[in-house]
N, C-alpha and C positions, 0 to 999 in steps of 0.2 A: 195700873201700877207694875203689878210682878208678871205680866203677861208679854211684856215691854221689854220689861231685859231679860224673860229665857229667848225675847227672839231674839235680841239683840246680841248673847251670848252663843244659841245658835249660828247666826250670823258671822258672829267675832271667828264661832270654831270654822265653817265652812271656809272663810275667805285664808282662813291662813291653812289646810288641804287648798285651796287654788292657789295660794301662792305655793304649796309645793308642787303642786304640778306646773304651774306655768315657769318654776325652776326647771324641775323635768322638761320643757317643752328650750328651755333657753338651752340646757346642759346639750339637747342633741343639737339646736341648730351649731352651738360651739361645736361640736364635732364636723361636720357635714362642712362648716366654715374650714374646722387648721383641712377636712383632706378636698382639698385647689381640684378643678379639672383641669385636661391637658392645654386647651384651649382654649382663645377667648371667648368666643361663643358660649358655651360654661363657664366657663365664667365667668363669667356674667350677669347668666341666666342664677347662678347660685349670691350671688354679690345682692341682687334684687330682692331671689326668696330672702336669704337673712337678713335682709336689713327689716324689709315687711314681718316677720316673725320679728325681731328685737323692738321695732314698736308700735306690736302687738303686747307683747311680752308686758315692757314699759308702762304701756297705756292699759293691760291691769291690773301691774302692781300702784298704781296708781286710783283707779277706780275702789283696790281693794283701799287702801287705806281711805277714799274719800268715805266707802261705809260704812268704815269703820264708827268713821269720827257724825256723821247721821245716822241717823234713828228711821226716819223717814219720804218720802219722793212723792211730787202731784203725780200725774195721769202725764201732764203735757213731756215734765222729764223724763218719763220713761220713753216715750213715743220721741223724743231728738237723740236719746240713748241707741234708740234703734234707727235711726235714721241714721247714727254717725253709724254703724256698727255697718248697715249696708252700705253704706260711702266705703267703708275701710277693704270691704271685702270684693265690694266693684272693683279696688285702684289693687286689691289683692287678684286676682283673677287675671286682671290686663299685663298686669306682671310678669304673672306665671305667661302668657301666652307669647310673649314677649320674647323670655327665656328660653321658652322650647322651642319659638320657630329660629332662633340665633342656634338651637343646637341642632336645625335641621342644615341649617346651614353648614356649618361649621361640620357636619357627619359628611357632607355633600365636595366644601373643599378635601374634605382630606381624604377619600375618594378622589377627587381630581388629582389632588396631587400626588397616592399616591400610583398613579394608571402613568400620569407623566413620568412619577420614578422610575416606573417598570419601563416603558417606552425607552427613557435614556440609556439605563441600564441594558436592557435588549440590542439597540445600536451599538451601544461601545464595548460589548458581546458579539458583536457581528465585524467590527472595525476590528476587535482582538484577532475576531477568525480570516477573517480577510487579510490585517495583517501575517498570521500565519502558513494559514495556506503559500500568499506569496512565498513567504520566506523556505516553507518547505519547498515547493518548484523546483527555486532558487538552487536552495541545494543542490534537489537532482541533480539539475544541470550539471554542477559541479563537480559531483561526485559521478556522473556518469562521462564526463571529461577526462576526470581520472583514473577512472577505470579503461576507459578504451586508449589511453594513454600508457599506463601498468602492461594492460595486457599487451602492447604493439612491443614493450620494449624488451616484458618475460620472449614474444616471440623470435625475436629479432636477435635476441641472446643465443636463444635455441637454435634458428636459422645459422647462424656462423659456425655456430659446434658442427651442425648438421654439416653443413657445406665441410668445413674442414676431415671429418670423420669421410666426409662422401673421398672428398680431397685423397688422403691414406688409404681410402678400401682401393681408389682406381690404380695409386704406385705401385700399393704390395700386390693387388689381383694382376698387375701387367708384368711385373717379374714372376709370379708363380705361371705368368703365360705362357713369359721366356721360358722355361726352367720345362716348362711340360711340352712347347717346342724344340728345346735342345735334346732335353731326350726322344722325342720320337721319333728325330734327325739320325739321332745315332741308331734306335732303332731299326730302321730303313737302314742304315747301313751296310747293318745284320743281313743273313741270310738263315731260314733255316736251317737243320740238317735236313728240310728232306732235299734227294735225288733228283735230278729235273730226267722226265720224260720225255723221250722223242715225239713230234707236235703227230694228232692222228688228221696228217693231207687231205680234202676231196679235193682240188685243186691239180690240175696240173700246170696252172699258172700261179708264178707272186707265190711258195710256200715260204716264205719269211715274214709273211702275214702271221701264221700259222704256228710259228719258231717262237712270232713274238708276242704268243700268249700262256698267262696267268700256264706254270707250273709246266711249261718248257722250254723259260729264257734261266741265262745261268748269272749270276751278279758275285756272288762269290765263287770257288774251289772249292767250297762242302757241300756246293751245288753238284758238283763235277760228277758223273755217275764213273763209274771201274768195272760197270760190269755192262759191256752191248746187246740194244736191245730191240730187236725188230720192228721198223715204223711198221703203221698203216698208212699207207698211198695209194691213190687212184689209179694206178697206171704204172705196172713195176718196171714196165719199160724206158718210163721218161725219171731222167737221172735224178729231177726237183735240183739240182743246182743246190746239193744236198741242206738243204732248209728246216733242218730238223728239229735243233737246242736251236735260240734263243739269244746272243749274250749283250746285257744291257747292262755297262755302268752305273746302275740308279744310284745317286748321290753318294759320286764316287765311293763307290761297294768294293770296286776293286784294289786290294794293297799290294796287287804283286808288281813284277821290273814291267817301266815299261822300252820297250826292245825300240833298234833302230834301224831306220832301210842301211846301212848302210853296212847292216850287217851284226846277229846276237854272239853274246860271248858265248866261247866253249863251252861252261857251266849252265848259258841256257839253254844250247842244243845238245845236253846231255838230259835238264829236265823236261824239255819238250820228249826228249825219245826215247825216256825215261814213263809216258804215262802214252804212247803213242803202242809201245809192244804193250803193254799194260792189257791195251786193249785189244789186240787180235789175243795178245795169250788169248784175254773171257776169250771171245769166239772158238778159238781149236779147242782150248780146253770142254769144251760145249760139247763138239761134235766130235772128241775124242780124242785128238790130234796134239802131239805130244808140243810143247812151250813151245818161243822162238830160243833159238841160243845170242843169246847180245851181251857181248865181250867194248873192250875197248877196240879192241882191234875195229870189228865192223864200223863199231858206231867211228871212231876216227879219218876211218876210210867215206864215210857218208860223210859226215863234214866239209872233210877234200873237194870231196867229187861235188859237190852245191858249188864250191871256187872254182873249180873247173868248169863247170855251167857258165854263171857267170862273166869266164875268158872266154866263151865261148859263144856268149848272146845268148843261151839258149833262152828264150823267152816261152815257158810252156810246152818246151819241148821237150823230148826223150831225149838220148844218147844217139852214137850213133855205133858204140859199141864196140869204137877200136884202142887199138892199145895205149894210146893217151888218153882214154877217158876210161880206158881198164888200170891206170899205171898207179893209182893211190890205192887201188883192192889190189892187187898184187902187194903190191912194201906191204900189207897187210899179212898175209900165206893168205888170202882170199879169190875166191873166183864170183867174178858179178853177175848175176846168172839173172838181171827184170829189174823195171824203174815201175813200179806207181805215182803219178803224180795228182798233184791236189791243190788246190789256190787255197787261201783265209779269207775268209766271210769282210775283214776290215780293210780299209783298204787310206790310201792314203789323205783321203779324204778325212778319213775319220782324225781327231785331234788328236789319238795316241794311238797306237797298240802294243795290250800289255803282252805276257806269258797267257795271264789267262783267255786272252781274245782270241793264244795262235791254239790256246787249247781247243778252243771251244769247235775250231778250223779244224782243225785233225781230230777230230767227235765226229764230227759230221761227215768228213769227205772217207774216216774208218767206214762209218754206220752206212754211207751208201758205197760205198765199192764193194762189203761184202753183200747187204739186202734186195741193193736196187740197182745191182750192176749188168742186166739182160744190156744197153742201147752197145755194154764193150763186149758180151758176149763171155758179160764175166768172168775176165782178164785179168781183169784185182783180183777177184774174189781166189783166182787160178794163185796167182804171187802168193799170197799172202797163207793159205793152204801149203802149197808145198814148202817154199824158202824152208832154210835149215837158219845161218844166218837172217837178223836184216837191221839197219841201220835204218835212222828216220833223222831227215834235218832241215833244217828250214832256208831257204836261197830269198835272198833277201836285197836286189834291187832296184831299186825306186823312177830306174827308167823305165821300166816290162810293164807289161800288162799290167799282171798278177804283181806290186812290188813283194807280196812273199807268197813264193811255193812251195806248196809241199816234197819233200821228198822221200821217196820211201826205195830204198836198195836193199835187193832179194842176193843174195853170196849166200856160196858156199867154201869150208877151208880148201886148202888144195894141197898134198897126201905131202910132193915131193918137199914145198914148201920148206926153205929152211927155219922160216918165222912161225915161232909157238906163239898157240892162238892163249891165250888167256884167261885168265877165269874168266868165270860168266857174270855178269854186273849186279848188283841184288838189289831186284826194281822195287822202289820207294816211293810209286806215286798212291798206292794204298795207302798204305801210311800213312802219306805225308797228307790224303782228304779226309783219312777218316778223326788224324788228328785235327786239319781244319775243322770237319764238321765238329767236332767235341769242342773243341775254341768256339765257333760259331754257334752251333749251341750255348756255350756258357754267356757268350756275347750278350747274341740274341736272346739268354732268359737273363740277365742281365740289364739289358735295355729294354728288354717287355718289363721289367722292378721295377727301373729307373722312374717309364714314361710312367706305370701304376700310384709308383711313389708321389711325382710330380703331379695325376690328376687330384691323388687325396689331398698333397699336399694344397692344393689348388683346392676345391671346393670342402679344403675344412677351412682354410682363411676365406673364402667366401659366406658359408655359414657364420663364422666369426666378425666377421666385419659386416655381415647384417647384420648379428645379436648386436654387436654393437650401435650401427648407426637405431637399430628397432631400439635400443635402450635408450637413446638422446631423443625417439619419437615419443616412446612411452612416458620419458620424462617429462618430455613441452608436454603433452595431453594433463594428464599430472596434477602440472605447476598451473597449465591453465585451469583445468580444473576448477584447481582446490585457489584457485584465485579467481571463481568466476561465484563457485559458492560463498566464497567473502565480501564480491560486491554485490554480490545478491544477497548478504546479511544486512551486508549496511543499506541496501535500500528498503532492507525492509524496519532494521529500526530504526533507519526516517521515515519510514510508515506510521510504523509504531510512535512514536514520539509527537508526530503532524498529528495524530487521534488521538494520543496521550492528552496532546495541549489543548485540544477542542475540545476533548469532554470534561478536564477539569474548567476551560469554559465557561461548555454549558452548565457544569454543578458548580459552582460560580453563579454562575446567573437565576438558576432556583433558587440559590440557598440564596441574594441577594432581594430576588421578587418574594421570599421565602418571610425575610426579613421587614417587606418594607409591607405584604400584607398581616403580618403579628402586629407591627406598629401602628397601623392604621386602626385591625380589632380593636386592640387593643384602646385606641385615642376612643372610638364606638362605642366601647364597653362606658370607656371613661360619662364619657359623656352621655349614654343611658342608664348609670348609674345618678349620675347626677340628674339626672329632670329625674327620677326616679325620690329622689332628696325632695327635688322642686316637689314633687305629685304631692309625697307627704308629709311638705311644708303646706304646699297649699288646702289639705284636706286639712291636719289640721286647726288651719284657719277659717274652713266653711263650719270644723266641727264650735271652732268658738265663734264664729257667730251662729249657729244656728240654735245653738246653745241661748242665743236671748230669747229668742222668739215666743211669746205670750199669747196660744189662740186662746185658752179658754179661765180664764183663771176662776170660778166659777166651779163651787165644788171641788176646789186640789187645794190643800193644804198649804199653812208657808212649807214645814219643816218635804213637801217633797216638792211644791216648787223650788225650793233651797237645792234637791236634788237633783230636779233637770234645770236649770241655768248658770249662768256664765257668773265669773264673779261677781263684773263690772255690774253687773245686774240687781244685787243681791239688796242695795241703799234703795230701787225702788219696792221691789218687790214687801225688803220688810217694811218700810212707812204702808205701802199699801194694807198690809196683815194689823197695824196697827190701827190703822180706819176704817178696821169691817171684822171684829170681835166675831165673826162667824165663819171667818175662817183662817180662823189660829188653827197653828196644828196642834189635834191633838197628841196630849205628854205621851205619851211609851215605858214603859218600863221589862226592865227585866230583857227578856231571848228576844221578841221584839224588837227593846230599841237595840239591841248590840245587832240585829240585819236591816235595822233601818241605817245606822253608822258606818254600817260596809259598804252599805247601798253607797253613801256620797261619798266614796274613792271615786272621785272624776275620769271620765276618761279624754285622752286627749288625741283622738285622732280612730276611726272606724279601721285601721292598720294594725293587725292582730303583733302585724311585728315589730308595732315601737316597742322599745325596752324605756324603761322606767333610769334618770341616774340617779346612785348611793343619795345624794343630796338632799332631790326632790322628793324622794321612800319621806329618808330622815326629817327631811324637814314639814312632807305629812305629815307621818306620825304623833310627831310635835306639835301642831295644830291641833291634833284632836285630838290628845291628853289634856291641853289645855279649853279645849270647848266642852269634851265633857266632865273636867270637872266646876271650872265656871255653874254645868247645867245641875250638879252634884249640890254645889253650895246653893241654888237657887229653889232647889229638892228642900235643901234644910231652912230656907227662910219661909217655908209657906206660912 
């Protein structure tokens, strides 16, 4: 009887410990139940497992209560319990397999859904990139069209400015060119002070050809020589028609008075005679002969003689030297001693005859009469050398062969004449020509300077105009270059913006994919954790069932059985122990008893990672203390 009480107390103590352990299981399951999986498969598996564990816990509690009430059980009852436990284990395993299959299906669904979401995100990104590309292409086309219009407008503005500048340049340069032309014409109308020289004749015919060459022509009085120069001719016995100096009225450079074929004025006659006597005197001085006597007596007589010649119609024919023809000289107290005749190169065919043209004719005639007079037995030269008085006049008569004939009348004073000879006339030809030369030099220099100034002004104007035009061209080029730079930058900005859009789309796509992957991984991880919890619950179930097995009861004490079997088996084991006294546990005291009770703490599973809840631990400790107290009481009442 006492042994039965000890067995019952031990059973009660272990039952209390088992209840504590079951409570630990219940707490663990409740904790797992609180953490639901994110997907339906995992949720279903967790729910099924939790239900199985709850059912086991409830069963264990009932079994404990029954074990407390009963003190013994039959062998058949133990077999029924074992069969029931096996059935429960099979059902629990089937539930675990179903949960695991559902979890695998959910993981596959999560991966499939993630792949679908990735494809959708990739498609959306491609669509966004296509739209951005279309917008970029359109923007580039519009920008380029606008840029072409801007460039054309800028070019048009500068083209108008350049055209206006060209017109202005043309107008101002035309005016400058006209000034140059005017200055050059003025220069051409003047002559240098260089005295003309007789032409170097090499042919017997047409000597005027040589006289018309440069250096031999006379266009102004400044070019008239006042000293005779011997010409170079091919044949000395050919008169050559006085062609040593050429008269050319270039650009109306001859500013002397125009004479009439009806007669020259007295002043004009005096001027021509002054030049002719000056030339003859230059020769007489050169040969050491006294200069001619020239006064108004001899000049007035010569002018009167020219009129007599016209009255007698003497056409390039000498006088007969009769009293009528000599009367004009006799009236001046002079005797007519000789006559030289010449002709002027200017003819009626010329538009006009001037004093300068007649002076050139006198120069040619005197040169020929002095230096090339062999054809006339040097008679003309003789008259010039032996003359005492000499007067010069021009016989003007348009009806004659030569409308202007040059008359050199040689005379001498009549000692018995009651007419007194007047004082000699001071010749002014040399001073006149020198004055003309000085004036010509001054005019020529001024004309040259005017031409030079006009040319410089023209050149400066061209440079200024060119600079203005070039400045406009430079401004245009700079404006177009600036515009091109801005236009290029605009296109670069568009390209950068487009690239940024693409980068943003790709970055967003990568972020979306990463988020999808993270979400899927998180869901799958939750499923894995749930499966692990299911596995732990399964392991706990198996542990409970395994502890119900008793293979070899022979030789195992009742207390050892208590340590090895689950709570719901304690009733059968207690009854069996009471009916077999030889298998009752041997009481132990001291250290061995403490070690025994320490080993009596049940393990909920083989997983070392499982933790005991605070409630389960407290219940286990209280149950152990209660069982210990009962044992102590039993020992006391031995």
